[in-house]
C-alpha positions as a Markdown table, in Angstrom:
| # | Residue | x | y | z |
|---|---|---|---|---|
| 1 | Met | 78.8 | 100.2 | 138.3 |
| 2 | Asp | 79.1 | 102.9 | 141.3 |
| 3 | Tyr | 82.9 | 101.4 | 141.8 |
| 4 | Leu | 83.2 | 102.2 | 137.9 |
| 5 | Ala | 81.4 | 105.8 | 138.0 |
| 6 | Leu | 83.8 | 106.7 | 141.1 |
| 7 | Thr | 87.2 | 105.3 | 139.3 |
| 8 | Ile | 86.0 | 107.1 | 136.2 |
| 9 | Phe | 85.7 | 110.7 | 137.7 |
| 10 | Leu | 88.8 | 110.4 | 139.9 |
| 11 | Ala | 90.7 | 109.2 | 136.6 |
| 12 | Phe | 89.2 | 112.7 | 135.1 |
| 13 | Leu | 90.0 | 114.7 | 138.2 |
| 14 | Gly | 94.0 | 113.1 | 137.8 |
| 15 | Gly | 93.6 | 114.0 | 134.2 |
| 16 | Phe | 92.3 | 117.4 | 134.6 |
| 17 | Val | 94.9 | 118.6 | 136.8 |
| 18 | Leu | 97.9 | 117.6 | 134.5 |
| 19 | His | 95.8 | 119.0 | 131.5 |
| 20 | Lys | 95.4 | 122.2 | 133.5 |
| 21 | Leu | 99.3 | 122.3 | 134.4 |
| 22 | Arg | 100.0 | 122.1 | 130.6 |
| 23 | Ile | 101.6 | 118.8 | 130.7 |
| 24 | Pro | 101.8 | 117.0 | 127.2 |
| 25 | Gly | 99.5 | 114.5 | 127.1 |
| 26 | Gly | 98.0 | 115.5 | 130.5 |
| 27 | Met | 94.5 | 114.0 | 130.4 |
| 28 | Met | 95.6 | 110.6 | 129.4 |
| 29 | Leu | 98.8 | 110.7 | 131.8 |
| 30 | Gly | 97.2 | 111.7 | 134.7 |
| 31 | Ser | 94.4 | 109.4 | 134.4 |
| 32 | Val | 96.9 | 106.5 | 134.0 |
| 33 | Leu | 98.9 | 107.1 | 137.2 |
| 34 | Thr | 95.6 | 108.0 | 139.0 |
| 35 | Val | 93.9 | 104.8 | 138.4 |
| 36 | Ala | 97.3 | 102.9 | 138.8 |
| 37 | Val | 97.8 | 104.4 | 142.3 |
| 38 | Leu | 94.1 | 104.0 | 143.2 |
| 39 | Asn | 94.4 | 100.3 | 142.0 |
| 40 | Ile | 97.7 | 99.5 | 144.1 |
| 41 | Asn | 96.1 | 101.1 | 147.3 |
| 42 | Thr | 92.2 | 100.4 | 147.4 |
| 43 | Asp | 90.3 | 97.7 | 146.3 |
| 44 | Phe | 87.4 | 99.6 | 144.7 |
| 45 | Val | 89.0 | 100.2 | 141.2 |
| 46 | His | 86.3 | 98.5 | 138.9 |
| 47 | Ile | 87.1 | 98.7 | 135.1 |
| 48 | Pro | 85.2 | 95.7 | 133.6 |
| 49 | Ser | 86.6 | 93.6 | 130.9 |
| 50 | Glu | 83.9 | 95.1 | 128.2 |
| 51 | Phe | 85.4 | 98.7 | 128.9 |
| 52 | Arg | 88.4 | 97.5 | 126.8 |
| 53 | Phe | 86.2 | 96.8 | 124.2 |
| 54 | Val | 84.7 | 100.9 | 124.5 |
| 55 | Ala | 87.9 | 102.2 | 125.3 |
| 56 | Gln | 89.6 | 100.8 | 122.3 |
| 57 | Cys | 86.6 | 101.6 | 119.9 |
| 58 | Ile | 86.8 | 105.3 | 121.0 |
| 59 | Ala | 90.2 | 105.3 | 120.6 |
| 60 | Gly | 89.9 | 104.0 | 116.9 |
| 61 | Ala | 87.1 | 106.2 | 116.3 |
| 62 | Tyr | 89.1 | 109.0 | 116.9 |
| 63 | Ile | 92.4 | 108.2 | 115.1 |
| 64 | Gly | 90.6 | 107.5 | 112.2 |
| 65 | Met | 88.7 | 110.9 | 112.5 |
| 66 | Ser | 92.4 | 112.2 | 112.8 |
| 67 | Val | 92.9 | 110.8 | 109.4 |
| 68 | Lys | 92.3 | 113.2 | 106.4 |
| 69 | Arg | 90.9 | 112.6 | 102.9 |
| 70 | Glu | 94.1 | 114.9 | 101.4 |
| 71 | Asn | 96.5 | 112.5 | 103.4 |
| 72 | Phe | 95.2 | 109.2 | 101.6 |
| 73 | Pro | 97.8 | 110.0 | 98.8 |
| 74 | Arg | 100.7 | 110.4 | 100.7 |
| 75 | Met | 100.6 | 106.8 | 102.0 |
| 76 | Lys | 102.7 | 105.7 | 99.1 |
| 77 | Tyr | 105.3 | 108.1 | 100.3 |
| 78 | Leu | 105.2 | 106.6 | 103.8 |
| 79 | Ile | 106.1 | 103.0 | 102.6 |
| 80 | Arg | 109.7 | 103.6 | 103.0 |
| 81 | Pro | 109.6 | 105.1 | 106.3 |
| 82 | Ile | 107.5 | 102.8 | 107.7 |
| 83 | Leu | 109.4 | 99.4 | 106.9 |
| 84 | Thr | 112.8 | 101.5 | 108.0 |
| 85 | Leu | 110.7 | 102.5 | 111.3 |
| 86 | Leu | 109.9 | 98.5 | 111.8 |
| 87 | Met | 113.2 | 97.5 | 111.0 |
| 88 | Gly | 114.6 | 100.1 | 113.5 |
| 89 | Leu | 112.2 | 98.9 | 116.3 |
| 90 | Phe | 112.9 | 95.2 | 115.9 |
| 91 | Ala | 116.6 | 95.9 | 116.2 |
| 92 | Thr | 115.9 | 97.4 | 119.4 |
| 93 | Asn | 113.4 | 94.7 | 120.6 |
| 94 | Leu | 116.1 | 92.6 | 120.0 |
| 95 | Val | 119.0 | 94.3 | 121.6 |
| 96 | Val | 116.6 | 95.2 | 124.7 |
| 97 | Gly | 115.1 | 91.4 | 125.2 |
| 98 | Val | 118.7 | 90.1 | 125.4 |
| 99 | Leu | 119.6 | 93.0 | 128.3 |
| 100 | Ile | 116.7 | 92.1 | 130.2 |
| 101 | Tyr | 117.3 | 88.4 | 129.6 |
| 102 | Leu | 120.7 | 88.9 | 131.2 |
| 103 | Thr | 119.8 | 91.1 | 133.8 |
| 104 | Ser | 116.5 | 89.6 | 135.3 |
| 105 | Pro | 115.3 | 86.3 | 136.1 |
| 106 | Leu | 112.8 | 86.1 | 133.4 |
| 107 | Asp | 113.1 | 83.7 | 130.4 |
| 108 | Leu | 114.1 | 84.5 | 126.9 |
| 109 | Leu | 111.0 | 84.7 | 125.2 |
| 110 | Thr | 109.4 | 86.8 | 127.9 |
| 111 | Ser | 112.3 | 88.9 | 127.9 |
| 112 | Phe | 111.7 | 89.5 | 124.1 |
| 113 | Leu | 107.9 | 90.2 | 124.5 |
| 114 | Ser | 108.2 | 92.6 | 127.5 |
| 115 | Ala | 109.7 | 94.7 | 124.8 |
| 116 | Val | 107.7 | 94.3 | 122.0 |
| 117 | Pro | 106.7 | 97.5 | 120.7 |
| 118 | Gly | 103.2 | 96.3 | 120.6 |
| 119 | Gly | 100.0 | 97.4 | 122.9 |
| 120 | Ile | 99.3 | 96.7 | 126.2 |
| 121 | Ser | 96.3 | 95.0 | 126.0 |
| 122 | Asp | 97.4 | 92.8 | 123.1 |
| 123 | Thr | 100.9 | 91.9 | 123.8 |
| 124 | Pro | 100.4 | 89.8 | 127.0 |
| 125 | Leu | 97.6 | 87.8 | 125.6 |
| 126 | Ile | 99.7 | 87.0 | 122.9 |
| 127 | Ala | 102.6 | 86.5 | 125.2 |
| 128 | Ala | 100.0 | 83.9 | 127.3 |
| 129 | Asp | 99.2 | 82.2 | 124.0 |
| 130 | Leu | 102.6 | 81.4 | 123.4 |
| 131 | Gly | 103.7 | 80.5 | 126.8 |
| 132 | Ala | 105.6 | 83.4 | 128.1 |
| 133 | Asp | 105.2 | 84.7 | 131.7 |
| 134 | Ala | 102.1 | 87.3 | 130.5 |
| 135 | Ala | 102.2 | 88.9 | 134.1 |
| 136 | Lys | 105.7 | 90.0 | 133.7 |
| 137 | Val | 105.0 | 90.9 | 130.1 |
| 138 | Thr | 102.2 | 93.2 | 131.2 |
| 139 | Val | 104.5 | 95.1 | 134.2 |
| 140 | Leu | 107.2 | 95.8 | 131.3 |
| 141 | Gln | 104.8 | 96.6 | 129.0 |
| 142 | Phe | 103.3 | 99.3 | 131.1 |
| 143 | Val | 106.4 | 100.9 | 131.9 |
| 144 | Arg | 107.2 | 101.4 | 128.3 |
| 145 | Leu | 103.6 | 102.5 | 127.8 |
| 146 | Val | 103.9 | 105.2 | 130.3 |
| 147 | Ser | 107.5 | 106.3 | 129.5 |
| 148 | Gly | 106.5 | 106.9 | 126.2 |
| 149 | Ile | 103.5 | 108.8 | 127.2 |
| 150 | Ala | 105.3 | 111.1 | 129.5 |
| 151 | Val | 108.9 | 111.5 | 128.0 |
| 152 | Val | 108.1 | 111.8 | 124.1 |
| 153 | Pro | 106.2 | 114.9 | 124.0 |
| 154 | Leu | 108.9 | 116.6 | 126.3 |
| 155 | Leu | 111.1 | 115.4 | 123.4 |
| 156 | Ile | 108.8 | 117.5 | 121.1 |
| 157 | Arg | 108.3 | 120.6 | 123.5 |
| 158 | Tyr | 112.3 | 120.8 | 123.4 |
| 159 | Glu | 112.8 | 120.6 | 120.1 |
| 160 | Pro | 113.6 | 124.0 | 118.2 |
| 161 | Lys | 110.6 | 125.3 | 116.7 |
| 162 | Glu | 111.4 | 125.7 | 113.4 |
| 163 | Ser | 111.8 | 121.8 | 113.4 |
| 164 | Ala | 108.5 | 120.8 | 115.2 |
| 165 | Ala | 106.3 | 121.6 | 112.2 |
| 166 | Lys | 102.9 | 122.6 | 114.0 |
| 167 | Glu | 99.8 | 123.2 | 112.4 |
| 168 | Lys | 96.7 | 125.4 | 113.6 |
| 169 | Pro | 94.2 | 124.1 | 115.5 |
| 170 | Ser | 91.8 | 122.2 | 113.0 |
| 171 | Leu | 88.7 | 124.3 | 112.0 |
| 172 | Ile | 86.5 | 121.2 | 112.4 |
| 173 | Glu | 87.2 | 121.0 | 116.2 |
| 174 | Lys | 86.7 | 124.9 | 116.5 |
| 175 | Lys | 83.3 | 125.1 | 114.6 |
| 176 | Val | 81.7 | 121.7 | 115.4 |
| 177 | Ser | 78.6 | 121.4 | 118.0 |
| 178 | Pro | 79.5 | 120.9 | 121.8 |
| 179 | Phe | 77.1 | 117.9 | 121.6 |
| 180 | Gly | 78.5 | 116.7 | 118.6 |
| 181 | Ser | 76.6 | 115.7 | 115.4 |
| 182 | Val | 74.6 | 113.4 | 113.7 |
| 183 | Lys | 77.3 | 112.3 | 111.2 |
| 184 | Leu | 79.5 | 111.9 | 114.5 |
| 185 | Trp | 77.4 | 109.6 | 116.1 |
| 186 | Ser | 76.4 | 107.5 | 113.0 |
| 187 | Ala | 80.2 | 107.1 | 112.7 |
| 188 | Leu | 80.3 | 106.2 | 116.4 |
| 189 | Ile | 78.0 | 103.6 | 116.2 |
| 190 | Val | 79.6 | 102.2 | 112.8 |
| 191 | Ala | 82.8 | 102.2 | 114.4 |
| 192 | Phe | 81.3 | 100.2 | 117.7 |
| 193 | Leu | 80.1 | 97.5 | 115.1 |
| 194 | Ala | 83.4 | 97.0 | 113.1 |
| 195 | Gly | 85.5 | 96.8 | 116.7 |
| 196 | Tyr | 83.0 | 94.0 | 117.7 |
| 197 | Leu | 83.6 | 92.7 | 114.2 |
| 198 | Gly | 87.6 | 92.7 | 114.9 |
| 199 | Asp | 87.0 | 91.6 | 118.7 |
| 200 | Val | 84.8 | 88.5 | 117.4 |
| 201 | Leu | 87.6 | 87.8 | 114.6 |
| 202 | Gly | 90.2 | 87.7 | 117.1 |
| 203 | Val | 92.7 | 89.9 | 115.2 |
| 204 | Pro | 95.3 | 91.1 | 117.5 |
| 205 | Ala | 94.6 | 94.5 | 118.1 |
| 206 | Gly | 91.5 | 94.0 | 115.7 |
| 207 | Thr | 89.1 | 95.9 | 117.7 |
| 208 | Leu | 91.0 | 99.3 | 117.8 |
| 209 | Ile | 91.8 | 98.9 | 114.1 |
| 210 | Phe | 88.4 | 98.0 | 112.8 |
| 211 | Ala | 87.0 | 100.7 | 114.4 |
| 212 | Met | 89.9 | 103.0 | 113.0 |
| 213 | Ile | 89.5 | 101.5 | 109.5 |
| 214 | Ser | 85.6 | 101.8 | 109.3 |
| 215 | Val | 85.8 | 105.5 | 110.2 |
| 216 | Val | 88.6 | 106.0 | 107.7 |
| 217 | Ile | 86.2 | 104.3 | 105.2 |
| 218 | Leu | 83.5 | 106.5 | 106.0 |
| 219 | Lys | 85.8 | 109.4 | 104.9 |
| 220 | Ile | 87.0 | 107.9 | 101.5 |
| 221 | Leu | 83.0 | 107.7 | 101.2 |
| 222 | Lys | 83.1 | 111.7 | 101.4 |
| 223 | Leu | 81.4 | 111.3 | 105.1 |
| 224 | Glu | 83.3 | 113.9 | 106.6 |
| 225 | Val | 83.0 | 113.2 | 110.2 |
| 226 | Met | 83.4 | 116.1 | 112.9 |
| 227 | Phe | 84.4 | 116.0 | 116.5 |
| 228 | Pro | 84.1 | 118.1 | 119.1 |
| 229 | Met | 86.8 | 118.7 | 121.7 |
| 230 | Trp | 85.4 | 116.8 | 124.7 |
| 231 | Phe | 85.3 | 113.8 | 122.4 |
| 232 | Lys | 89.1 | 113.8 | 122.4 |
| 233 | Arg | 89.5 | 114.2 | 125.8 |
| 234 | Met | 87.1 | 111.3 | 126.3 |
| 235 | Ala | 89.3 | 109.1 | 124.3 |
| 236 | Gln | 92.4 | 110.1 | 126.5 |
| 237 | Leu | 90.4 | 109.6 | 129.7 |
| 238 | Phe | 89.0 | 106.2 | 128.9 |
| 239 | Ser | 92.1 | 104.9 | 127.7 |
| 240 | Gly | 94.5 | 105.9 | 130.5 |
| 241 | Ala | 91.8 | 104.6 | 133.1 |
| 242 | Tyr | 92.0 | 101.2 | 131.1 |
| 243 | Ile | 95.6 | 101.4 | 131.3 |
| 244 | Gly | 95.9 | 102.4 | 134.6 |
| 245 | Ser | 93.7 | 99.6 | 136.0 |
| 246 | His | 96.4 | 96.8 | 134.6 |
| 247 | Phe | 98.5 | 98.1 | 137.6 |
| 248 | Ser | 98.1 | 96.3 | 140.5 |
| 249 | Tyr | 99.9 | 95.7 | 143.8 |
| 250 | Gln | 101.5 | 92.5 | 142.8 |
| 251 | Asp | 102.8 | 94.5 | 139.8 |
| 252 | Phe | 104.1 | 97.2 | 141.9 |
| 253 | Ala | 105.8 | 94.4 | 144.1 |
| 254 | Asp | 107.5 | 92.4 | 141.2 |
| 255 | Leu | 109.1 | 96.0 | 140.0 |
| 256 | Lys | 112.2 | 95.1 | 142.7 |
| 257 | Leu | 113.1 | 92.0 | 140.4 |
| 258 | Leu | 112.7 | 94.5 | 137.3 |
| 259 | Ile | 114.1 | 97.7 | 138.0 |
| 260 | Leu | 117.0 | 97.2 | 136.0 |
| 261 | Pro | 115.5 | 95.8 | 133.2 |
| 262 | Ala | 112.9 | 98.4 | 133.2 |
| 263 | Leu | 115.4 | 101.0 | 133.3 |
| 264 | Ile | 117.2 | 99.4 | 130.4 |
| 265 | Met | 114.3 | 99.3 | 128.4 |
| 266 | Val | 113.1 | 103.2 | 129.0 |
| 267 | Val | 116.6 | 104.4 | 128.1 |
| 268 | Leu | 117.2 | 102.6 | 125.0 |
| 269 | Asn | 113.7 | 102.8 | 123.8 |
| 270 | Ile | 113.6 | 106.9 | 124.6 |
| 271 | Leu | 117.1 | 106.8 | 122.7 |
| 272 | Thr | 116.0 | 104.9 | 119.8 |
| 273 | Cys | 112.7 | 107.0 | 119.6 |
| 274 | Tyr | 115.1 | 110.0 | 119.8 |
| 275 | Leu | 117.5 | 108.7 | 117.0 |
| 276 | Ile | 115.2 | 107.0 | 114.6 |
| 277 | Gly | 113.1 | 110.3 | 114.7 |
| 278 | His | 115.9 | 112.4 | 113.5 |
| 279 | Phe | 116.8 | 110.0 | 110.9 |
| 280 | Leu | 113.5 | 109.4 | 109.4 |
| 281 | Ala | 112.7 | 113.4 | 109.5 |
| 282 | Lys | 116.2 | 113.6 | 107.5 |
| 283 | Arg | 116.1 | 110.8 | 105.1 |
| 284 | Tyr | 112.7 | 111.3 | 104.4 |
| 285 | Glu | 111.9 | 114.7 | 104.9 |
| 286 | Leu | 109.2 | 114.1 | 107.7 |
| 287 | Pro | 108.5 | 116.9 | 110.0 |
| 288 | Leu | 110.9 | 116.1 | 113.1 |
| 289 | Ser | 108.0 | 116.5 | 115.7 |
| 290 | Gln | 106.0 | 113.6 | 113.4 |
| 291 | Ala | 109.0 | 111.6 | 113.1 |
| 292 | Ile | 109.5 | 111.6 | 116.9 |
| 293 | Leu | 106.0 | 110.8 | 117.7 |
| 294 | Ser | 106.0 | 107.8 | 115.2 |
| 295 | Ser | 109.2 | 106.3 | 116.6 |
| 296 | Ser | 107.5 | 106.4 | 120.4 |
| 297 | Pro | 107.6 | 103.5 | 122.8 |
| 298 | Ala | 104.0 | 104.4 | 123.4 |
| 299 | Gly | 101.2 | 102.9 | 120.9 |
| 300 | Ala | 99.5 | 104.2 | 117.9 |
| 301 | Ser | 96.1 | 105.2 | 119.9 |
| 302 | Asp | 98.2 | 107.0 | 122.9 |
| 303 | Met | 100.3 | 109.1 | 120.3 |
| 304 | Ala | 97.8 | 110.1 | 117.9 |
| 305 | Leu | 95.7 | 111.1 | 120.9 |
| 306 | Ile | 98.4 | 113.4 | 122.3 |
| 307 | Ala | 99.6 | 114.8 | 118.7 |
| 308 | Ser | 97.1 | 117.5 | 118.3 |
| 309 | Asp | 97.7 | 118.4 | 122.2 |
| 310 | Leu | 101.4 | 119.5 | 120.9 |
| 311 | Gly | 100.0 | 121.0 | 117.7 |
| 312 | Val | 101.4 | 118.2 | 115.6 |
| 313 | Ser | 99.4 | 117.0 | 112.8 |
| 314 | Gly | 98.2 | 113.4 | 113.6 |
| 315 | Ser | 97.4 | 112.1 | 109.9 |
| 316 | Asp | 100.8 | 110.7 | 109.3 |
| 317 | Val | 101.4 | 109.9 | 112.9 |
| 318 | Ala | 98.4 | 107.8 | 112.8 |
| 319 | Met | 98.8 | 106.2 | 109.4 |
| 320 | Ile | 102.4 | 104.8 | 110.3 |
| 321 | Gln | 101.8 | 103.9 | 114.3 |
| 322 | Ile | 99.2 | 101.7 | 112.8 |
| 323 | Ala | 101.2 | 100.1 | 110.5 |
| 324 | Arg | 103.8 | 99.8 | 113.0 |
| 325 | Leu | 101.3 | 98.0 | 115.6 |
| 326 | Met | 99.7 | 95.3 | 113.0 |
| 327 | Gly | 103.9 | 94.4 | 112.0 |
| 328 | Ala | 104.7 | 94.7 | 115.6 |
| 329 | Val | 101.8 | 92.3 | 117.1 |
| 330 | Ser | 101.8 | 90.2 | 114.1 |
| 331 | Ile | 105.5 | 89.5 | 113.0 |
| 332 | Phe | 107.6 | 90.5 | 116.2 |
| 333 | Pro | 106.3 | 87.7 | 118.6 |
| 334 | Gln | 106.1 | 85.0 | 116.1 |
| 335 | Ile | 110.0 | 85.5 | 115.2 |
| 336 | Phe | 110.8 | 86.0 | 118.9 |
| 337 | Tyr | 109.2 | 82.5 | 119.5 |
| 338 | Leu | 111.1 | 80.9 | 116.7 |
| 339 | Leu | 114.2 | 82.5 | 118.0 |
| 340 | Ser | 113.7 | 81.4 | 121.8 |
| 341 | Thr | 113.0 | 77.7 | 120.6 |
| 342 | Phe | 115.8 | 77.6 | 118.3 |
| 343 | Leu | 117.9 | 78.7 | 121.4 |
| 344 | Gly | 116.3 | 76.6 | 123.7 |
């Protein structure tokens, strides 16, 4: 318990420094990098397996709270952008997987799964189930995730202001008590119960998805959940610390074998994010900032948590990213498993 408290405290310090430097997604990125460096150089980093459950429930609850009731009717307009996004990401995954296979000692299935745009906590588990090298998948998934958290917000920052579609800070965030409300704590209890159900059922990314859906249902039932600013920071901190704890010295040592594949993956993913984002914005008239965030190599919870830092409406981003996550973890691995088996 002492090591856990120390790890979270140091993660907070790392995140706080980058946040004060006004780096986009600074709280999450700082906590990821701090815990990763500590995990490589020390032996006191301790994030128990139960922490994954807590982090995913909090992140899921926050994503659910970022979805506004007035945005629900927009879902019918997001179906085509979501399908287009999934097709673009699948094509990218296919190309990146083949290039990783050609430039590394990894087998074909491991190469494909290393580039799946899913979650760092779920994709390696799926890889292990399918017989791929889960450790190598974790390393490349970590690189993909960190590159998305670090680089994609910069694409938003340097877009022309008129295309960034910024939104004013939510009145909910401004007026709510710093200690939250009865509704907030009630929603958290519901989110944890729903997250536990998703975990027990063994649904890929079920903890986060069920927690998020439970809060969305509360909103459908007209229970408007309000959250203080510290709740968003806590969600970023916990998610970042959990991600960083996955990066070990062995993973760092393995990077020498994966430098070129990782570089290929980062460059193509960022380029694809930029191109798909612009295509979605032009074809479906989405705000460019939302389109780029929705196409990010990072995952649903990460981009939804960062979106409001950039002044971007997180509602559409959250809905598109959740649909993308569900498609990526439930469809992509099975297709690549069949393809790898067919190719021998």
